[in-house]
N, C-alpha and C positions, 0 to 999 in steps of 0.2 A: 143509887150508890155507884153503879158502873159509870154513869155519865159524869158524875162528880170526879171520879178517879181519872177519867180520860181527858178532861179539859186541861188546857195549858194556855198560858199567856202567849198570844201571838201578835197582839197589837198593843194598844195603850192600856195602862193599868186600870183605868176606870171601866173599860169594857170587860176586862177579865174579872174585876171585882163584882160587877153587876151579874155576870154569868155565874160566877162562883156563889154569890149569895142566893140567887134563884135556885140553883141546884142543891146547895147545902141546906136550905130551909125545907126542902122536901124529904130530907133523910132524917128519920126519927131516931133518937137515942145516940146521936153523934155528939160526943163530948166537945167542949170548947177547945181543949188541947188538940184533939184530932182535927177539928176544923182549921185551927191555926197551922198545924203541920201540913195538911193538904194544901192550904192556900200558899204557904211558903214554898212547898216542894214543886209547885207548878208555875212559879214565876220564871221569867226569863233569867238565865243564869247570872248575868251581870247585875241584875236588880236583886235577885235572891241573896247573893253573897253579901251585898251591902246591908240588906235588911237583917239578915241573920247575925251579922257582926254586932248589931245594936240590940239583939236579944229582946224582941218585942214580947210582952207578956200576954197580949190578947190580939184579937183580929183588928180592933180599931187602931191600935198602935201599929200593927203590921201594915194596914191600909195606908196610914199616914206616911210611914217611912217609905213604902214602895212608891208613892206618888212623888216624893221628894227626889 
């Protein structure tokens, strides 16, 4: 959980997504809404703001919006 909380997007969305998935899949009992919030909260600010405006309901939607 500590590693998941500490990662941030520092390069392309795909790399961050891969790292996020690897770490979040190791945390048991983490709800889908918490995964979504952790993912969004650690995106680069300029990407996060655009994605949050579109209010994705799940990680798949958030991934797609972040890549756009």
